[in-house]
N, C-alpha and C positions, 0 to 999 in steps of 0.2 A: 401859708398866709391866710389869715381869717379876715373876711370883709365885714365891716359894720353895715347895717342896712336900716332903711326906713321903708315903710310900705304904704300903699294906697289900695283901694278896693273899688271894683266896678261890678255892679250886680245886674243880671239880666232877668227882667220880670216877664211873666206870661210867655215862657219859652216855647217856641215852635221849632221842632227839629226835623219835621218832614211835611211835605205838601204834595198833593196829586194835581196835575194840570192836564188839560186837554190842549193839544197843539195841532195846527193844520196848516200845511203849506198852501200858498195861493194857487189857484188854477191857472193854466196857461191861457194866453189870448188866442183869438180866432185867426186863422190864416186867411189869405186872400187868393182864392183859386185862379181867378182870371188873370192875375198878374204874377202868380207864383210867390206871393208875399208870405212871410213867416210871422206868426204871432209871437209875442214876447213870453218868456218863461214866467211862471208864478214866483212870487217872493218866497224866501226861506224863513224859518223860525230858528232863532239862535238863543242860547243861554250864555250870558256873559257874567263873569265874576267881577264884583266891585266891593271894596272894603266899606264897612259901615252900613251895609244893607243887611236886613234880616228876612227870614222866611215869613215872619209875622207881617212885615210890611207888604210883602207880595200878597199875602192872604187878605189883608185889610184893603189894599188899593184895588185889587182885582177879585171881588167876591165871587164872580162867576167862574174864575180860574180857567178861562178860555182865552187862547191866544191864536189868532189867525193872521197869516201874512196876506199881502195885497195880491190882487189878480193881475196877470200879465196883460199888457195892452194889445188890442187887436191890430193886425196889419191893415194899412190903409193906403190910398194912393199918395198920401202925404208922407207916410213913413212905412215902406214895405216891410221893414224889420221892426216889429212892435217892441216897445221898451219893456224891460223886466218889471215885474210887480215889486212893490216896496217890501223890504224885509221887516220882520218883527223881532224885536230883541227883548228877552226877558232878563232883567238885571237881578242877579242873585248874589248871595254872600260867597266869599271864597271859602273853600273847604267843604264842597258838596260833591256827592256822588249822584249821577243822573242815571236812572234805570227805567226800563219799560215796566209795564204792569206785571209781566211774568218773571221779572227779576233779572232780565238781561242788562248788563252794564253797558251803557252808551259811552260813558267817559266820566272823568273827574275834573273839577275846576279847583285847582289848589292855590292859585295866585291871582291877584288883581289883573284883569285884562285877558285872562284865559277865556276862550270861546268854544262853544260846542254846537254843531248843527244837529237839531233834534227833529226837524220836519222839512223836507225838501219840497220846493215848488214844482208844479207840473210843467211839462214841456209845452211850448206854444204850438199851435197848429202849423203843419208844414206838409210838403208833398208826400212824405212818408206816412203821414197819419190821415191823409185825405183832407188836410187843412183843418182838422178838428183838434182842439186842445186836450191835454190830459189834466186830470184833477191832481191837486197837491196831495202829499203824504199826510195821513191822519194817524195819530196815536195818542195814547195816554202815557204820560211820563210821571216819574216821581223824583223830586229833589230831596235828597237825604243829607242832612247836615251832620257832619262828624267833627266835633270840636277840634280845633288846632290849639294845643297848649304845650308848653314845655314839659309839664309834669301832669300826670293824671293820678289822683289818689285812689288806691285800690284797697278796699277793706269792707268787712261785713258791718252791718248796723251796730252802733254803739262802740265801735273801735276807737272813737274819738277823732274821726276825720274832720268833722265840722269844728270841733274845739281846736284842732291843730291849725286849720285854716284861719280861724279867728286869731290865734296866737301869732301866726306868721304874717297876717295881713290886716288885722283889725276888722275882719269881716264880721257880719252879724247873721250868719245862717241860723235857722231854727235848731236848737239843741235840746235833746231830751235825755232823761236818765233811764229810759227804757229802750229796747231795740227799736230803732227808728231809722227810716231810710230817707235820705235827701230826695225831695220831690222834683227838683230841677237842678241843672248844673249851676254851681257858684264858681266864679273865677276870681282868684286873688292875684294881685300883682306885687311881687317883691321888688323894690327899687333900691339898688345899691348906691353908695355915695358917688361912684363915677357914672351914675345915670344908667347903668346896665339894669334891664328889667327881666324878670323871670316870672312867667305865668304859671299858676298852680290851679288845677281844676278839681273841685270836689264834685264828683259825678253822681248821678242817681245811684242809690245804694245797691250793692251786690248781695245776693243771698244764695244759699246752696241751691243748685238747679238752675242758675241763671242762664246757662248755655242752652237750655231747652225753653227759654223765655218765661220761666217762673218769675213772679214779682215783676220787676222792671228790667229783667235780664238783658234782653237785646238792646234796650235803650241805654243801658250802662256800657255794655261791651262794645257797641259800635263807636261810642265816643272814645274809648280807650285806644282804638286803632289809630286815631289821628293825634296822639300825643307823642312827643319825642322820647320821653322816658316815663317809667312807672315809679310810683312811690307806694309800696305796700305799707299799710298802717295796721298794726296788730296790738290788741290789748294784752299786756303781759299776763293778765289773769285768765285769759282765754275768752270763750264766747259761747253763749247759749241763746238761740233765737227765741225759743218758747219753752214753757215748762215740760212739754211733751217731746222735746227734741234733745238729743245728747249734748252734754257739755263738752266743748272742744277746748283742748289746751292751746297755748300760743303756737306750739309747733304744729299741731293738727290744723290750726287756722291757716298757717302759711301754706301747708300742703293743699288744703281745700281751695284757697284762692288761686294757687298755681293750677290746680286741676280744672277749675271753672274756666280760666283763660285758655288752657290747653284744649279743652273740649270744644270751645267756641272757635278758636283759630290758633293753631299751634305756633304760628309765626310771632304772636304777641310775646311769647316768652323769650324771643331773641332781642327784645328791647332792653337797653340798660335799665337797671332797677335798683332803687335804694330800699332797704327794709327799715322802717321806723317802728321801734318798740315803744308804745305809748303807755301812759299811766304809771310811770316809774315812781310816783309819789305814794303809791298804795303799799300797805303792809306786805311783807314777804316778797316784794317785787325783786329785790336784788338776788335772793335765792333762786327765784324762778328764772331770772335772766341767766344765771350761771348754767342752769339746766338747759335752757333754750339754746345757748351758745354751743354747748356740748352736742346737742341734737343736730344743730345746723352743720357742725363740722363733720358729722357722721350720718348724713341724711339717709343713705341707703339702709344702713343697719338700724337706725332709729325708727324707720317706717315699716320694717318687716313685721312687727307685732301688731300693726294697725290693720283695720279692715280694708278691703279692696276699694270701697267707695270713697275712701279718703286719699288713697295713694295716686299721685300723678305718674305719668310715664317718665317724665324728666323733671329736673330741678332748675330753679332760677339761680343763676350765679350773681348774687347781689354785689354791686360795686362797693357798697358800704352798709353796715348795720349800726344804727344810731339809736341808743336808748334816750327817751325824752319824757318830759311831763308837760303836756300842753297847759296844765293848770298852774304849775309853779314856774314854768319857763326853763326848767332843767334841760340842758342839751340843745336848746333851740338855736343858739348862736353857732354851734358846731354844725348843726343841720343846715343852716342857711349857707355856710361856707362850702359844705360838701355838695349842696344842690348846684351851686355855681361851678364848682370845680368839675363835677361830673359832666355838665353840659359843655364846658370848654374842652374837656378831653375828647368828648364825642365829636365836637366840631373839628378838632385837629385831625382825628382819625379819618373822618369823612373827607376833609379837604385833601389829605395825603392820598387817599384812595382814588379820588377823582383826578388828582394830578397824575397818578400812575397810569390810570386808564387812558387819559388823553395822550400821555407820552407813548404808551404802547400802540395806540391807534395811529399816532403820527409816524412811528417807526415802520408800521406795516404799509403806510402809504408811500414811503421813500423806497424807490427801487434799488436793489443791490447792484453796485457798479461792476461791470465785467472787468476781469483782470487781463490785460493784454499778455500774449504769450511771451513777448520779450521781457516782461517784468516778472515772469514766473521762474524761479530758480530751478524748478524740476523739469522745465521744458527742454527738449533736446534741440 
């Protein structure tokens, strides 16, 4: 079945994808020695996910980027147990990873309402501390946004990713006829007639060496981590970044894209992926496509003659290979149908897997009933 579709587009300007914050839990309150009173604990600092919020909003609203929780209340003759200090809550977008300055992961906030404790308040003064309070926890943290989209477009500059996004979603990203890399993520929304929506992200452009952070390397690759599926976009005529760099065939381009993802994080290659062969309106495109299809069917043999710096350790098993022309519209209706089909197949597989896991867990919780001896035919 092929779905007809209409599309709309939402653009994110002045994109901020990471921010560094200072957080400090509140100090505890003083104890009361003569009556054995205990001071209240200091407040905690939390990060909470909320839809519609951006890291840029946090940066603009809190230019000092400092968040401190309230101090615990002192013990008194009116309240021997001091009240807890007020918590401070940092409202952040869903889909962020929270780390310390040295890279330790504190947690991830994937859905609206998720909360993460990032700075604990100090204990109030008590008998064990000589009725003196403790200071709250202090640390520098980073909020790192990784886009959540159904598809992430993976391709080298000038592969036609921006043109493809324009054709799929009527977006208007900057397009150039020279190797050019998107400077910030562009999100296109495909809306089908039954109101199903699929988001497609054209991410900051990938170049050879992205895994070691050349160009915008890590900015691109970290966004890819939070997409459900990948869409490789390759120019059927190949790719050359500059006049002093080698010309890569379409097959070599597929291998290089695979290698960059593999070197950054090998798990990325386990994502379902569609291969889009773009610019099929160019001369000799159909002959080149036949050659590429043959190479993809025999990837191991086809790559043996290539240098080591091109060859990945493993290959992507593409769910579909779709030749298109973003310029003429060739193959786009088929691509839109396959985009949806692949997502729905993934959903069915994940749902079945989760159901099986729950069923297995339930079976383990049910004790095996003992068989009475009088019911055992082998008993004497």
